[in-house]
C-alpha positions in Angstrom: 85.7 -28.0 -97.6 87.8 -28.6 -93.7 90.4 -31.1 -95.6 91.7 -28.4 -98.0 93.3 -26.2 -95.3 93.9 -29.1 -92.3 95.7 -31.1 -95.2 97.8 -28.1 -96.7 98.4 -26.9 -93.2 99.5 -30.3 -91.8 102.1 -30.2 -94.7 103.8 -26.7 -93.8 103.8 -27.5 -89.7 105.3 -31.2 -90.0 108.9 -30.0 -90.3 108.0 -27.7 -87.7 107.1 -30.6 -85.4 109.7 -32.7 -86.8 112.6 -29.6 -85.5 111.4 -29.0 -82.4 111.2 -33.0 -81.1 114.5 -33.1 -82.2 115.5 -30.2 -79.7 113.7 -31.6 -77.3 115.9 -35.0 -77.9 118.7 -32.9 -77.7 118.1 -30.9 -74.4 115.9 -33.2 -72.5 119.0 -35.9 -71.4 120.8 -32.8 -69.6 117.7 -30.6 -68.5 117.0 -33.5 -66.5 120.1 -34.3 -64.7 120.9 -30.6 -63.6 116.8 -29.9 -62.6 116.2 -33.0 -60.7 119.3 -32.8 -58.3 118.3 -29.4 -56.9 114.8 -30.4 -56.6 115.3 -33.7 -54.2 117.7 -31.6 -51.8 115.1 -29.0 -52.0 111.8 -31.3 -50.9 114.3 -32.6 -48.0 115.1 -28.9 -46.7 111.1 -27.9 -46.7 109.6 -27.5 -43.6 107.1 -29.2 -42.8 104.6 -26.4 -43.1 105.2 -25.7 -46.8 104.1 -29.5 -47.2 101.1 -29.2 -45.5 100.5 -25.9 -47.6 101.7 -27.7 -50.6 99.2 -30.8 -50.0 96.3 -28.1 -49.3 96.8 -26.4 -52.6 96.7 -30.3 -54.4 93.9 -31.2 -52.6 92.3 -27.6 -53.9 93.5 -28.4 -57.5 92.8 -31.9 -57.2 89.2 -31.7 -58.4 89.0 -30.5 -61.9 85.9 -30.2 -63.1 86.9 -27.5 -66.1 88.9 -30.2 -67.6 85.9 -32.5 -67.3 83.5 -30.0 -68.9 85.6 -29.3 -72.5 84.7 -32.5 -73.8 81.2 -32.3 -73.0 81.4 -28.5 -74.4 82.9 -29.7 -77.9 80.1 -32.3 -77.6 77.2 -29.7 -77.4 78.4 -27.2 -80.5 78.1 -29.6 -83.2 74.9 -30.9 -81.6 73.0 -27.4 -81.5 74.2 -27.0 -85.1 73.0 -30.3 -86.4 69.9 -28.9 -84.6 69.4 -25.1 -86.3 70.4 -27.5 -89.6 67.3 -29.5 -88.6 65.0 -26.3 -87.9 65.7 -24.5 -91.5 65.1 -27.8 -93.7 62.0 -29.0 -92.0 59.5 -26.0 -92.0 56.2 -25.7 -92.8 56.2 -26.1 -97.0 59.4 -28.2 -97.3 59.5 -31.3 -99.2 59.5 -33.4 -96.0 57.0 -31.9 -94.0 54.5 -31.9 -97.3 55.4 -35.8 -97.2 54.4 -36.2 -93.3 51.2 -34.5 -94.2 50.6 -36.3 -97.1 51.2 -40.0 -95.7 49.5 -39.4 -92.3 46.7 -41.3 -91.6 47.2 -43.3 -95.0 47.0 -47.0 -94.8 47.5 -48.2 -98.4 49.4 -46.9 -101.4 47.0 -46.4 -103.9 47.1 -44.5 -107.3 45.7 -41.7 -105.9 48.6 -41.3 -103.1 51.0 -41.7 -105.9 49.3 -39.2 -107.9 49.8 -36.5 -104.8 53.2 -37.8 -104.5 54.1 -36.9 -108.2 52.7 -33.4 -107.7 54.4 -33.2 -104.3 57.8 -34.3 -105.7 57.6 -32.0 -108.9 56.6 -28.6 -106.8 59.4 -29.2 -104.5 62.5 -27.7 -106.7 63.4 -31.1 -107.7 62.9 -31.0 -111.5 60.7 -33.1 -113.9 63.3 -35.4 -114.7 64.5 -36.0 -110.6 60.6 -36.1 -109.5 60.1 -38.8 -111.9 63.3 -40.6 -111.4 62.2 -40.7 -107.8 58.2 -42.2 -108.3 59.5 -44.3 -110.2 61.5 -46.0 -107.6 58.9 -45.8 -105.4 56.7 -47.6 -107.9 59.1 -50.5 -108.9 58.9 -51.1 -104.5 55.2 -51.1 -104.5 55.1 -53.8 -107.7 57.6 -55.9 -106.3 55.3 -55.7 -103.3 58.0 -54.6 -101.4 56.4 -51.7 -100.3 52.6 -51.6 -98.2 53.0 -49.2 -95.3 52.9 -45.3 -97.1 55.4 -44.2 -94.9 57.8 -46.8 -95.9 57.8 -44.7 -99.0 59.7 -41.8 -97.4 62.3 -44.3 -96.8 62.8 -44.9 -100.4 62.6 -41.5 -101.4 65.4 -40.6 -98.8 67.5 -43.6 -99.9 67.3 -42.3 -103.4 67.9 -38.4 -102.7 71.1 -39.4 -100.5 72.3 -41.8 -103.4 71.7 -38.3 -105.9 73.8 -36.3 -103.2 76.6 -38.8 -102.7 76.9 -39.4 -106.6 78.1 -35.9 -107.0 80.4 -35.3 -103.7 84.1 -35.3 -104.8 86.9 -35.0 -102.5 87.7 -31.3 -101.9 91.2 -32.2 -101.4 91.1 -33.2 -105.3 91.5 -29.4 -106.0 94.4 -28.6 -103.9 98.0 -27.4 -105.5 100.9 -29.3 -104.5 102.4 -25.6 -103.4 102.0 -22.3 -103.5 98.6 -20.4 -102.7 94.5 -21.9 -103.0 93.1 -19.7 -105.2 89.1 -20.2 -105.2 87.5 -17.7 -108.0 83.8 -16.8 -106.5 81.1 -16.2 -109.4 77.5 -16.2 -109.2 74.6 -13.5 -110.3 73.4 -10.2 -108.1 71.9 -10.7 -104.9 73.0 -14.6 -104.7 74.9 -13.6 -101.2 78.2 -14.1 -103.2 80.5 -11.6 -100.9 79.1 -12.4 -97.6 79.8 -16.3 -98.8 83.6 -15.6 -99.3 83.7 -13.6 -96.0 82.4 -16.4 -94.4 84.4 -18.7 -96.2 87.7 -17.1 -95.2 86.3 -16.6 -91.6 86.9 -20.8 -92.0 90.2 -20.9 -93.3 91.5 -18.5 -91.0 89.8 -20.2 -88.1 92.3 -23.0 -88.8 95.3 -21.0 -88.7 95.3 -20.0 -92.7 96.6 -16.9 -94.2 94.2 -14.9 -96.5 94.0 -12.6 -99.0 90.7 -11.4 -100.5 90.7 -10.1 -104.3 88.2 -7.4 -105.0 87.7 -8.0 -108.6 83.8 -6.6 -108.4 85.0 -3.0 -109.6 81.9 -1.9 -111.1 80.2 -1.2 -107.8 82.1 0.8 -105.4 80.0 -0.8 -102.7 80.8 -4.1 -103.5 84.4 -3.2 -103.0 83.4 -1.4 -99.5 81.4 -4.5 -98.7 83.9 -6.9 -99.2 86.6 -4.5 -97.2 84.0 -4.4 -94.3 84.0 -8.2 -94.4 88.7 -8.3 -94.2 88.0 -6.2 -91.4 85.7 -8.5 -89.8 87.9 -11.3 -90.2 90.7 -10.0 -90.0 92.6 -10.3 -93.5 93.7 -8.2 -96.0 91.6 -7.0 -99.0 93.4 -6.4 -102.4 91.4 -3.5 -104.4 91.9 -1.1 -107.2 89.7 2.0 -108.3 86.4 1.7 -109.0 85.4 1.3 -112.2 89.1 -0.4 -113.2 89.9 -3.5 -114.9 88.8 -6.4 -113.1 90.9 -8.2 -115.1 94.0 -6.1 -114.2 93.0 -5.6 -110.6 92.9 -9.4 -110.3 96.3 -10.2 -111.8 97.8 -7.9 -109.5 96.0 -9.4 -106.3 97.2 -12.4 -107.2 100.9 -11.5 -107.6 100.3 -9.8 -104.2 99.4 -12.9 -102.9 102.2 -15.1 -104.1 105.1 -12.5 -103.3 103.4 -12.6 -99.5 103.1 -16.3 -99.3 99.5 -16.4 -98.4 97.9 -19.7 -97.9 94.4 -18.8 -99.6 93.9 -16.2 -102.0 89.7 -15.5 -102.5 88.5 -14.0 -105.7 85.4 -11.7 -105.5 84.1 -11.4 -109.4 81.1 -9.1 -110.2 77.8 -10.4 -110.5 76.3 -10.9 -114.1 73.8 -12.2 -116.0 74.6 -15.8 -116.7 72.4 -15.2 -120.2 74.6 -12.2 -121.3 77.3 -13.8 -123.6 79.9 -10.7 -123.3 79.4 -10.3 -119.3 80.5 -14.2 -119.8 83.5 -13.7 -122.1 84.5 -11.6 -119.8 84.4 -14.2 -116.7 86.0 -16.2 -118.7 89.2 -13.9 -119.3 89.4 -13.1 -115.7 90.2 -16.9 -115.3 92.8 -16.8 -118.0 94.4 -14.0 -116.3 94.6 -15.7 -112.9 96.7 -18.6 -114.6 99.0 -16.4 -116.0 100.4 -15.5 -112.4 100.2 -19.2 -111.5 99.8 -22.3 -114.2 97.4 -24.4 -111.9 94.7 -21.3 -110.8 92.2 -21.1 -110.4 92.4 -24.2 -108.4 88.6 -23.9 -107.3 85.8 -22.3 -109.5 82.9 -21.6 -106.8 79.0 -20.6 -108.0 77.2 -19.5 -105.3 73.5 -19.9 -106.0 70.3 -18.9 -104.0 68.3 -21.9 -102.9 65.3 -19.8 -102.7 65.2 -19.3 -107.2 64.3 -22.8 -107.7 64.9 -23.8 -111.1 66.3 -20.9 -112.0 69.5 -21.8 -110.1 70.3 -25.0 -112.2 69.8 -22.8 -115.3 72.5 -20.8 -113.9 74.3 -23.3 -113.0 74.8 -24.8 -116.3 75.5 -21.7 -118.2 78.3 -20.6 -115.6 79.8 -24.7 -115.9 80.0 -23.9 -119.6 81.9 -20.9 -119.5 84.0 -21.1 -116.8 84.2 -25.3 -115.3 82.5 -24.9 -111.9 83.9 -27.5 -109.3 82.0 -26.4 -106.2 78.9 -24.8 -105.2 77.6 -22.9 -102.4 74.0 -23.0 -101.9 72.6 -20.1 -99.9 69.3 -19.2 -98.0 68.8 -22.7 -97.4 66.3 -22.2 -94.9 62.7 -22.0 -94.5 61.5 -20.2 -97.5 63.5 -22.8 -99.6 61.7 -26.5 -100.8 64.7 -28.4 -99.8 64.2 -30.5 -103.2 66.8 -28.0 -105.1 69.9 -29.6 -103.7 69.4 -33.2 -104.9 68.3 -31.7 -108.2 71.7 -29.5 -108.8 73.9 -32.6 -107.5 71.5 -35.2 -110.1 71.8 -32.5 -112.9 75.2 -31.3 -112.7 77.2 -34.0 -111.0 79.3 -30.6 -109.4 80.2 -31.0 -105.5 77.9 -28.7 -103.1 80.5 -27.4 -100.4 78.6 -25.2 -98.7 75.3 -24.2 -97.5 73.9 -21.2 -96.0 71.1 -21.8 -93.1 71.4 -18.1 -92.0 73.2 -14.8 -91.3 75.6 -15.7 -88.7 79.4 -16.5 -89.8 79.3 -20.0 -88.4 76.0 -20.2 -90.5 77.7 -21.4 -93.7 78.2 -24.8 -93.1 80.4 -27.7 -94.9 78.1 -29.7 -96.8 78.1 -33.4 -95.9 75.5 -35.3 -97.8 75.0 -37.8 -94.9 74.2 -35.0 -92.8 72.2 -33.0 -94.8 69.5 -35.9 -95.1 69.8 -37.0 -91.6 69.0 -33.4 -90.7 66.1 -33.3 -93.6 64.3 -36.9 -92.1 65.2 -36.9 -88.3 63.1 -34.5 -87.0 59.8 -35.9 -88.6 60.2 -39.1 -88.3 60.8 -38.7 -84.1 57.7 -37.1 -84.3 55.8 -39.9 -85.9 
């Protein structure tokens, strides 16, 4: 996700940087010639007491502990976030906790152990097909005499899970437009944390210096508009909205037009939560996508589906139907804390081949993390490995 706005922001800033460098090159020569001479005269005429004071002031300012501590603080921040991710993913009842419980004290890999492993994988929101592929990889390794220690099975599962995540991972920069605002259309069923995720994503863009416009396309619920406005105030961005019960396509069309007129960097469009099994509601979502494209031919550049990680296989069904309707290009998985079993991420990546952009691991703004397959797997496995 960071590549989205850093790449776009760099394009915008390069001409300004070049102009600034050119101005500096033009101005530096005469400025040095006029400034250095008076300074030299002044230093010769200054009395010794003032020189002593200056030297004392310099000695007081020579130690710079703050500058030395800054990089340490910057390093501590990602570590603390990584630790929080570990805490959310390795609680009791999750996939890895159950694997450790199974392997603890076992000395050999037998049929009974593999049967228990099969039960754990299937009930960990991995889905039957994904679970069986993991199990077959483990059995093949045992047959080839590559494994004898039960704990080594966890390494096989780890590598396979990482492969699933990497197969669906796609550079986010591929969806960036050549010019104009970056338009994100956010979809999902009711109650998955869609509006909250929009607010947190907007905060990420704002923190990286981008201008953002939120469009309240959920006109059926006045509370949804109010909630988005609260997030707009909190993040410091404008929110475009219409009257409650007005046509959502019309509101979204006007919102995109406003974003184009204001030359904002990012437009994030909220849509009404809808049942993925309702044909009429999904047809309306298709219409909204077409309407967005009338203002900007290439938009929406990202169609993001927000899923609740705790819903298990139902989340996979939602993703399939939304993808058929509007072509999902990215996923946000919310509530990926102790109540989720952990396997849902790998299952979705394997089944749908749609990249996961964000994972939500808490209520705070910075608890919506950019998804990185290697970091996710490392956090999922590291804590239990250090114990054993």
